[in-house]
NUZADREN-349446 format. One line per 2 residues: number of its first residue (from 1); their letters; for each residue x negated, y negated, z of N, C-alpha, C. Coordinates in nm, 3 decimals, decimal comma, m for minus. Layout:
REM residues N
NUM = a = X:Y:Z:X:Y:Z:X:Y:Z | ...
REM end
This chain:
REM residues 209
1 = ms = m0,454:2,565:1,202:m0,443:2,481:1,321:m0,335:2,375:1,298 | m0,244:2,360:1,392:m0,138:2,261:1,378:m0,192:2,122:1,406
3 = va = m0,126:2,023:1,347:m0,166:1,884:1,365:m0,068:1,817:1,461 | m0,121:1,745:1,559:m0,035:1,678:1,655:0,052:1,574:1,587
5 = ap = 0,175:1,564:1,632:0,267:1,466:1,574:0,230:1,326:1,619 | 0,257:1,225:1,537:0,232:1,087:1,577:0,333:1,042:1,680
7 = td = 0,306:0,927:1,740:0,397:0,878:1,844:0,530:0,831:1,786 | 0,534:0,792:1,657:0,657:0,749:1,591:0,685:0,841:1,472
9 = pd = 0,730:0,963:1,496:0,745:1,060:1,386:0,849:1,020:1,284 | 0,939:0,929:1,319:1,044:0,890:1,226:1,000:0,782:1,128
11 = li = 0,886:0,719:1,151:0,842:0,608:1,068:0,731:0,653:0,973 | 0,757:0,652:0,842:0,659:0,689:0,741:0,577:0,565:0,705
13 = ll = 0,447:0,574:0,717:0,357:0,466:0,677:0,292:0,507:0,545 | 0,336:0,446:0,436:0,290:0,483:0,302:0,198:0,375:0,246
15 = iv = 0,074:0,413:0,221:m0,026:0,321:0,166:m0,043:0,353:0,018 | m0,029:0,252:m0,067:m0,051:0,270:m0,211:m0,163:0,175:m0,254
17 = ss = m0,268:0,232:m0,313:m0,385:0,155:m0,355:m0,420:0,187:m0,499 | m0,495:0,096:m0,562:m0,543:0,120:m0,699:m0,637:0,008:m0,737
19 = ps = m0,718:0,027:m0,841:m0,789:m0,088:m0,897:m0,689:m0,180:m0,965 | m0,722:m0,307:m0,980:m0,634:m0,401:m1,048:m0,605:m0,353:m1,191
21 = ga = m0,479:m0,358:m1,229:m0,441:m0,320:m1,364:m0,393:m0,177:m1,379 | m0,399:m0,097:m1,271:m0,357:0,043:m1,280:m0,206:0,060:m1,268
23 = gk = m0,134:m0,045:m1,230:0,012:m0,037:m1,224:0,070:m0,020:m1,086 | m0,009:m0,045:m0,984:0,036:m0,025:m0,846:0,158:m0,112:m0,812
25 = tt = 0,152:m0,238:m0,850:0,260:m0,330:m0,813:0,392:m0,288:m0,878 | 0,388:m0,252:m1,004:0,510:m0,207:m1,074:0,567:m0,083:m1,008
27 = lt = 0,482:0,013:m0,976:0,529:0,137:m0,914:0,590:0,113:m0,777 | 0,526:0,030:m0,696:0,579:0,007:m0,562:0,712:m0,068:m0,568
29 = rr = 0,726:m0,161:m0,660:0,853:m0,232:m0,673:0,964:m0,138:m0,716 | 0,936:m0,050:m0,810:1,037:0,047:m0,854:1,074:0,142:m0,739
31 = ll = 0,974:0,183:m0,662:1,001:0,273:m0,550:1,091:0,207:m0,447 | 1,066:0,082:m0,417:1,147:0,011:m0,318:1,290:m0,009:m0,365
33 = qe = 1,311:m0,016:m0,495:1,448:m0,026:m0,547:1,526:0,101:m0,517 | 1,460:0,215:m0,513:1,525:0,343:m0,486:1,533:0,375:m0,338
35 = fs = 1,435:0,329:m0,261:1,429:0,361:m0,118:1,447:0,232:m0,038 | 1,570:0,190:m0,025:1,599:0,066:0,048:1,570:0,079:0,196
37 = ef = 1,556:0,202:0,245:1,526:0,221:0,386:1,378:0,195:0,418 | 1,299:0,164:0,315:1,159:0,127:0,335:1,145:m0,024:0,341
39 = rf = 1,056:m0,070:0,425:1,022:m0,211:0,431:0,890:m0,233:0,360 | 0,886:m0,331:0,272:0,761:m0,366:0,207:0,680:m0,457:0,299
41 = sv = 0,556:m0,419:0,323:0,469:m0,498:0,410:0,411:m0,614:0,328 | 0,456:m0,734:0,358:0,408:m0,853:0,288:0,276:m0,897:0,349
43 = sh = 0,171:m0,894:0,270:0,037:m0,928:0,319:0,016:m1,078:0,324 | m0,081:m1,119:0,405:m0,129:m1,256:0,407:m0,248:m1,267:0,312
45 = tt = m0,264:m1,380:0,247:m0,379:m1,400:0,161:m0,415:m1,548:0,154 | m0,544:m1,572:0,128:m0,591:m1,709:0,112:m0,599:m1,748:m0,035
47 = rq = m0,572:m1,657:m0,127:m0,578:m1,695:m0,269:m0,456:m1,778:m0,308 | m0,470:m1,846:m0,419:m0,360:m1,929:m0,468:m0,252:m1,842:m0,531
49 = pr = m0,125:m1,879:m0,515:m0,018:m1,800:m0,577:m0,020:m1,812:m0,729 | 0,016:m1,701:m0,795:0,033:m1,705:m0,939:0,169:m1,766:m0,971
51 = an = 0,190:m1,796:m1,099:0,309:m1,871:m1,140:0,439:m1,804:m1,099 | 0,442:m1,671:m1,102:0,567:m1,599:m1,075:0,578:m1,548:m0,932
53 = ev = 0,487:m1,586:m0,843:0,487:m1,534:m0,706:0,559:m1,628:m0,611 | 0,624:m1,567:m0,511:0,704:m1,643:m0,413:0,643:m1,623:m0,275
55 = dg = 0,619:m1,732:m0,205:0,564:m1,725:m0,070:0,662:m1,655:0,022 | 0,612:m1,557:0,100:0,697:m1,481:0,191:0,759:m1,359:0,128
57 = qd = 0,751:m1,351:m0,003:0,806:m1,235:m0,073:0,695:m1,151:m0,135 | 0,608:m1,215:m0,210:0,494:m1,144:m0,268:0,376:m1,142:m0,170
59 = yh = 0,350:m1,255:m0,111:0,246:m1,271:m0,009:0,287:m1,384:0,085 | 0,223:m1,386:0,202:0,225:m1,504:0,286:0,098:m1,581:0,250
61 = fi = 0,111:m1,691:0,179:m0,004:m1,768:0,133:m0,044:m1,868:0,242 | m0,165:m1,850:0,295:m0,213:m1,938:0,403:m0,356:m1,980:0,373
63 = de = m0,404:m2,082:0,445:m0,541:m2,126:0,424:m0,637:m2,039:0,505 | m0,766:m2,053:0,477:m0,866:m1,968:0,540:m0,873:m1,989:0,691
65 = ks = m0,856:m2,112:0,737:m0,861:m2,140:0,880:m0,751:m2,064:0,954 | m0,629:m2,067:0,899:m0,516:m1,996:0,961:m0,539:m1,846:0,959
67 = fr = m0,595:m1,797:0,848:m0,621:m1,654:0,836:m0,720:m1,608:0,944 | m0,828:m1,684:0,959:m0,931:m1,644:1,055:m0,882:m1,657:1,199
69 = qi = m0,785:m1,743:1,221:m0,727:m1,752:1,355:m0,652:m1,623:1,388 | m0,580:m1,567:1,291:m0,510:m1,440:1,312:m0,610:m1,328:1,339
71 = id = m0,724:m1,331:1,268:m0,830:m1,232:1,294:m0,876:m1,242:1,439 | m0,902:m1,364:1,484:m0,951:m1,385:1,621:m0,850:m1,337:1,725
73 = en = m0,722:m1,341:1,689:m0,616:m1,297:1,781:m0,585:m1,148:1,767 | m0,665:m1,075:1,685:m0,644:m0,932:1,660:m0,503:m0,906:1,607
75 = gf = m0,457:m0,995:1,520:m0,321:m0,984:1,470:m0,305:m0,905:1,342 | m0,415:m0,854:1,286:m0,408:m0,779:1,161:m0,426:m0,629:1,185
77 = ae = m0,343:m0,548:1,117:m0,366:m0,404:1,114:m0,484:m0,373:1,024 | m0,506:m0,459:0,925:m0,621:m0,448:0,835:m0,643:m0,583:0,771
79 = wa = m0,768:m0,607:0,731:m0,797:m0,725:0,652:m0,928:m0,703:0,579 | m0,944:m0,774:0,468:m1,065:m0,758:0,387:m1,081:m0,879:0,297
81 = ev = m1,202:m0,896:0,248:m1,230:m0,997:0,146:m1,237:m0,928:0,011 | m1,156:m0,972:m0,083:m1,148:m0,910:m0,215:m1,153:m1,020:m0,321
83 = hg = m1,249:m1,007:m0,414:m1,262:m1,104:m0,522:m1,273:m1,248:m0,468 | m1,339:m1,263:m0,353:m1,361:m1,395:m0,298:m1,247:m1,452:m0,216
85 = nl = m1,141:m1,374:m0,199:m1,026:m1,418:m0,120:m1,003:m1,321:m0,004 | m0,935:m1,368:0,101:m0,904:m1,286:0,218:m0,762:m1,233:0,208
87 = yg = m0,746:m1,105:0,242:m0,616:m1,039:0,243:m0,600:m0,966:0,376 | m0,479:m0,964:0,431:m0,459:m0,894:0,557:m0,314:m0,854:0,579
89 = ts = m0,296:m0,747:0,655:m0,163:m0,698:0,690:m0,138:m0,720:0,838 | m0,036:m0,797:0,869:m0,004:m0,827:1,008:0,053:m0,703:1,077
91 = it = 0,014:m0,682:1,201:0,067:m0,570:1,280:0,218:m0,583:1,299 | 0,267:m0,705:1,296:0,412:m0,725:1,316:0,495:m0,664:1,204
93 = ei = 0,435:m0,635:1,087:0,510:m0,573:0,978:0,566:m0,437:1,022 | 0,488:m0,361:1,096:0,533:m0,231:1,145:0,640:m0,249:1,253
95 = dl = 0,618:m0,344:1,340:0,716:m0,372:1,445:0,850:m0,416:1,387 | 0,845:m0,499:1,282:0,968:m0,547:1,218:1,044:m0,433:1,152
97 = ar = 0,971:m0,341:1,091:1,036:m0,225:1,028:1,104:m0,138:1,132 | 1,036:m0,115:1,242:1,093:m0,033:1,349:1,218:m0,101:1,408
99 = aa = 1,209:m0,232:1,430:1,322:m0,306:1,488:1,442:m0,308:1,395 | 1,417:m0,306:1,264:1,525:m0,309:1,167:1,583:m0,171:1,137
101 = gk = 1,530:m0,068:1,202:1,579:0,067:1,181:1,537:0,129:1,050 | 1,428:0,079:0,991:1,380:0,134:0,865:1,314:0,270:0,888
103 = sg = 1,306:0,350:0,783:1,243:0,481:0,795:1,097:0,481:0,753 | 1,052:0,370:0,694:0,913:0,366:0,652:0,867:0,226:0,618
105 = vl = 0,734:0,212:0,608:0,671:0,088:0,568:0,580:0,118:0,450 | 0,589:0,037:0,346:0,505:0,054:0,228:0,398:m0,054:0,226
107 = fd = 0,271:m0,010:0,226:0,158:m0,103:0,225:0,095:m0,103:0,085 | 0,085:m0,219:0,025:0,018:m0,238:m0,104:m0,115:m0,304:m0,074
109 = vd = m0,220:m0,221:m0,056:m0,351:m0,272:m0,014:m0,461:m0,205:m0,095 | m0,584:m0,259:m0,085:m0,697:m0,196:m0,152:m0,755:m0,087:m0,061
111 = yq = m0,861:m0,021:m0,110:m0,916:0,092:m0,034:m0,971:0,050:0,101 | m1,023:m0,073:0,112:m1,074:m0,118:0,241:m0,961:m0,130:0,343
113 = ga = m0,849:m0,187:0,299:m0,733:m0,198:0,387:m0,677:m0,062:0,423 | m0,677:0,029:0,326:m0,626:0,163:0,351:m0,706:0,233:0,461
115 = rq = m0,837:0,218:0,456:m0,922:0,280:0,558:m0,892:0,225:0,698 | m0,874:0,095:0,706:m0,847:0,034:0,837:m0,712:0,076:0,893
117 = ik = m0,611:0,083:0,805:m0,478:0,127:0,850:m0,484:0,271:0,898 | m0,554:0,356:0,824:m0,564:0,498:0,862:m0,642:0,515:0,992
119 = ek = m0,737:0,429:1,018:m0,810:0,436:1,145:m0,718:0,407:1,263 | m0,627:0,311:1,244:m0,534:0,276:1,352:m0,414:0,370:1,357
121 = fp = m0,372:0,420:1,239:m0,255:0,507:1,229:m0,293:0,629:1,145 | m0,354:0,730:1,207:m0,407:0,845:1,132:m0,304:0,921:1,049
123 = ha = m0,176:0,911:1,083:m0,075:0,983:1,008:m0,018:0,902:0,891 | m0,074:0,785:0,865:m0,036:0,711:0,745:m0,078:0,792:0,622
125 = ig = m0,001:0,779:0,516:m0,024:0,856:0,394:m0,085:0,766:0,288 | m0,201:0,805:0,235:m0,269:0,726:0,134:m0,248:0,782:m0,006
127 = vf = m0,203:0,696:m0,098:m0,183:0,734:m0,238:m0,267:0,641:m0,325 | m0,347:0,698:m0,415:m0,431:0,618:m0,503:m0,382:0,633:m0,646
129 = il = m0,359:0,518:m0,713:m0,311:0,516:m0,850:m0,429:0,498:m0,945 | m0,443:0,590:m1,040:m0,551:0,584:m1,137:m0,499:0,539:m1,274
131 = pp = m0,579:0,461:m1,348:m0,543:0,433:m1,487:m0,576:0,555:m1,573 | m0,514:0,570:m1,689:m0,544:0,686:m1,775:m0,686:0,684:m1,829
133 = sm = m0,745:0,566:m1,847:m0,881:0,553:m1,898:m0,932:0,414:m1,865 | m1,064:0,395:m1,870:m1,120:0,263:m1,846:m1,086:0,169:m1,962
135 = ee = m1,077:0,224:m2,082:m1,039:0,142:m2,196:m0,899:0,085:m2,180 | m0,806:0,170:m2,132:m0,670:0,125:m2,110:m0,664:0,024:m1,995
137 = lr = m0,746:0,045:m1,894:m0,750:m0,050:m1,783:m0,795:m0,187:m1,833 | m0,898:m0,190:m1,917:m0,945:m0,318:m1,971:m0,834:m0,385:m2,053
139 = rr = m0,763:m0,306:m2,132:m0,656:m0,361:m2,215:m0,547:m0,424:m2,128 | m0,510:m0,356:m2,018:m0,408:m0,409:m1,929:m0,454:m0,538:m1,862
141 = ld = m0,579:m0,541:m1,819:m0,631:m0,663:m1,755:m0,638:m0,778:m1,855 | m0,678:m0,749:m1,978:m0,687:m0,854:m2,080:m0,549:m0,908:m2,116
143 = gr = m0,446:m0,825:m2,094:m0,310:m0,867:m2,126:m0,247:m0,955:m2,020 | m0,315:m0,974:m1,909:m0,263:m1,060:m1,802:m0,284:m1,207:m1,837
145 = gs = m0,177:m1,279:m1,840:m0,189:m1,421:m1,868:m0,219:m1,505:m1,745 | m0,210:m1,443:m1,626:m0,226:m1,517:m1,501:m0,371:m1,529:m1,456
147 = dd = m0,462:m1,449:m1,515:m0,602:m1,450:m1,474:m0,690:m1,504:m1,586 | m0,795:m1,579:m1,550:m0,889:m1,627:m1,651:m0,987:m1,516:m1,686
149 = ad = m1,070:m1,539:m1,787:m1,161:m1,436:m1,838:m1,259:m1,389:m1,731 | m1,311:m1,482:m1,650:m1,406:m1,443:m1,546:m1,341:m1,355:m1,440
151 = sr = m1,217:m1,387:m1,403:m1,146:m1,306:m1,304:m1,120:m1,166:m1,358 | m1,080:m1,156:m1,483:m1,054:m1,025:m1,543:m1,181:m0,942:m1,549
153 = rl = m1,292:m1,005:m1,584:m1,419:m0,934:m1,591:m1,461:m0,884:m1,454 | m1,442:m0,966:m1,353:m1,477:m0,926:m1,216:m1,393:m0,808:m1,171
155 = rf = m1,263:m0,811:m1,200:m1,174:m0,703:m1,161:m1,211:m0,572:m1,232 | m1,246:m0,582:m1,360:m1,283:m0,461:m1,434:m1,414:m0,404:m1,381
157 = dr = m1,513:m0,490:m1,357:m1,642:m0,443:m1,307:m1,627:m0,374:m1,172 | m1,534:m0,422:m1,090:m1,516:m0,364:m0,956:m1,433:m0,238:m0,958
159 = ar = m1,359:m0,214:m1,067:m1,267:m0,100:m1,072:m1,340:0,032:m1,052 | m1,458:0,048:m1,112:m1,532:0,174:m1,099:m1,570:0,201:m0,953
161 = ee = m1,610:0,095:m0,883:m1,641:0,110:m0,740:m1,518:0,152:m0,662 | m1,404:0,091:m0,691:m1,280:0,124:m0,621:m1,238:0,268:m0,648
163 = ig = m1,248:0,310:m0,774:m1,211:0,448:m0,809:m1,301:0,547:m0,736 | m1,424:0,509:m0,710:m1,518:0,598:m0,641:m1,476:0,632:m0,500
165 = hy = m1,379:0,561:m0,444:m1,331:0,589:m0,308:m1,211:0,685:m0,308 | m1,181:0,746:m0,422:m1,063:0,833:m0,430:m1,062:0,948:m0,330
167 = pf = m1,179:1,007:m0,289:m1,171:1,122:m0,196:m1,105:1,089:m0,062 | m1,100:0,961:m0,027:m1,041:0,922:0,101:m0,890:0,943:0,104
169 = fd = m0,825:0,939:m0,012:m0,679:0,937:m0,019:m0,620:1,079:m0,016 | m0,494:1,085:0,030:m0,424:1,214:0,039:m0,369:1,260:m0,095
171 = ym = m0,326:1,164:m0,177:m0,267:1,195:m0,307:m0,325:1,102:m0,413 | m0,324:1,149:m0,539:m0,361:1,064:m0,652:m0,260:1,082:m0,764
173 = iv = m0,229:0,971:m0,832:m0,136:0,972:m0,943:m0,203:0,902:m1,061 | m0,203:0,966:m1,177:m0,254:0,903:m1,299:m0,137:0,832:m1,367
175 = nd = m0,147:0,702:m1,375:m0,037:0,622:m1,430:m0,054:0,606:m1,582 | m0,035:0,716:m1,654:m0,041:0,709:m1,800:0,098:0,691:m1,861
177 = el = 0,201:0,722:m1,781:0,340:0,703:m1,825:0,419:0,665:m1,702 | 0,479:0,547:m1,705:0,536:0,487:m1,584:0,641:0,576:m1,519
179 = qr = 0,735:0,629:m1,595:0,844:0,706:m1,535:0,792:0,834:m1,468 | 0,695:0,899:m1,532:0,639:1,020:m1,472:0,564:0,986:m1,344
181 = al = 0,486:0,876:m1,347:0,413:0,835:m1,227:0,509:0,800:m1,114 | 0,620:0,735:m1,148:0,720:0,701:m1,047:0,783:0,826:m0,988
183 = te = 0,811:0,925:m1,072:0,867:1,051:m1,025:0,773:1,119:m0,925 | 0,643:1,116:m0,954:0,546:1,176:m0,864:0,538:1,099:m0,732
185 = lr = 0,542:0,966:m0,738:0,538:0,887:m0,616:0,664:0,910:m0,533 | 0,778:0,918:m0,599:0,903:0,948:m0,529:0,895:1,085:m0,461
187 = gi = 0,836:1,181:m0,528:0,823:1,315:m0,471:0,737:1,317:m0,346 | 0,633:1,234:m0,344:0,548:1,225:m0,225:0,627:1,172:m0,106
189 = vl = 0,707:1,069:m0,131:0,789:1,011:m0,023:0,887:1,113:0,031 | 0,955:1,184:m0,059:1,054:1,284:m0,016:0,988:1,397:0,063
191 = ae = 0,872:1,441:0,016:0,803:1,550:0,085:0,756:1,507:0,223 | 0,705:1,385:0,234:0,658:1,337:0,363:0,772:1,322:0,462
193 = gc = 0,891:1,293:0,412:1,008:1,284:0,500:1,050:1,417:0,557 | 1,000:1,527:0,497:1,036:1,661:0,542:0,926:1,727:0,626
195 = rq = 0,828:1,649:0,669:0,725:1,705:0,756:0,788:1,771:0,878 | 0,727:1,882:0,920:0,783:1,961:1,031:0,805:1,877:1,155
197 = wr = 0,707:1,791:1,189:0,720:1,714:1,312:0,821:1,601:1,300 | 0,863:1,568:1,178:0,968:1,468:1,164:1,107:1,529:1,189
199 = ia = 1,120:1,658:1,159:1,250:1,724:1,169:1,260:1,813:1,293 | 1,151:1,820:1,368:1,146:1,912:1,483:1,260:1,888:1,581
201 = ak = 1,294:1,763:1,608:1,399:1,734:1,706:1,531:1,794:1,662 | 1,559:1,793:1,532:1,683:1,853:1,481:1,682:2,004:1,502
203 = ae = 1,569:2,067:1,475:1,558:2,211:1,495:1,579:2,248:1,642 | 1,520:2,168:1,730:1,534:2,196:1,873:1,678:2,179:1,918
205 = sl = 1,749:2,080:1,860:1,888:2,061:1,899:1,975:2,179:1,855 | 1,941:2,237:1,740:2,016:2,353:1,692:1,995:2,474:1,784
207 = lq = 1,874:2,486:1,839:1,847:2,596:1,928:1,925:2,587:2,059 | 1,970:2,467:2,092:2,045:2,447:2,215:2,194:2,467:2,197
209 = q = 2,238:2,488:2,074:2,384:2,503:2,047:2,429:2,646:2,068
REM end
């Protein structure tokens, strides 16, 4: 059975999720360096910025009152509470990508956000990044200088729950070696760009020649 094409077949909506410490942020940054035609969706959050984070680049850092006002205005494509903080993706991120002539939007969200985006945009592509082992995940979290011991423990305890949502995603990548994981993520993007309904207009134009 064929699948109906989305209303914006030229715009790839790529969702990348993982438990904390699996390497999602590193992979998405490397991918964006190679695919400049993608727009990174900068999320809103109520958590405090880490030492190396820049407002408007890593996140839009806002207070809880402002965040909940956007919720009341239905301004989020997705939002969730994670580790005691609120995170959300503004619908305008997709509009800005389309207006700028980008070919895709990359969403760096957790599984809750991924579900909400897919509900609104069923043709969005979900990719889940797995750590090679729980032991390695703990080691990576312990190596973070930006989080205190309680935060690291909370993130590790929640990782198993997050991994349990893997069946929802379209693709999974085990990040045991960064370059190989990046190659696999790059391959997903290239393959999705070749979907039949994305290239159909070109085929039809050839038939008219």
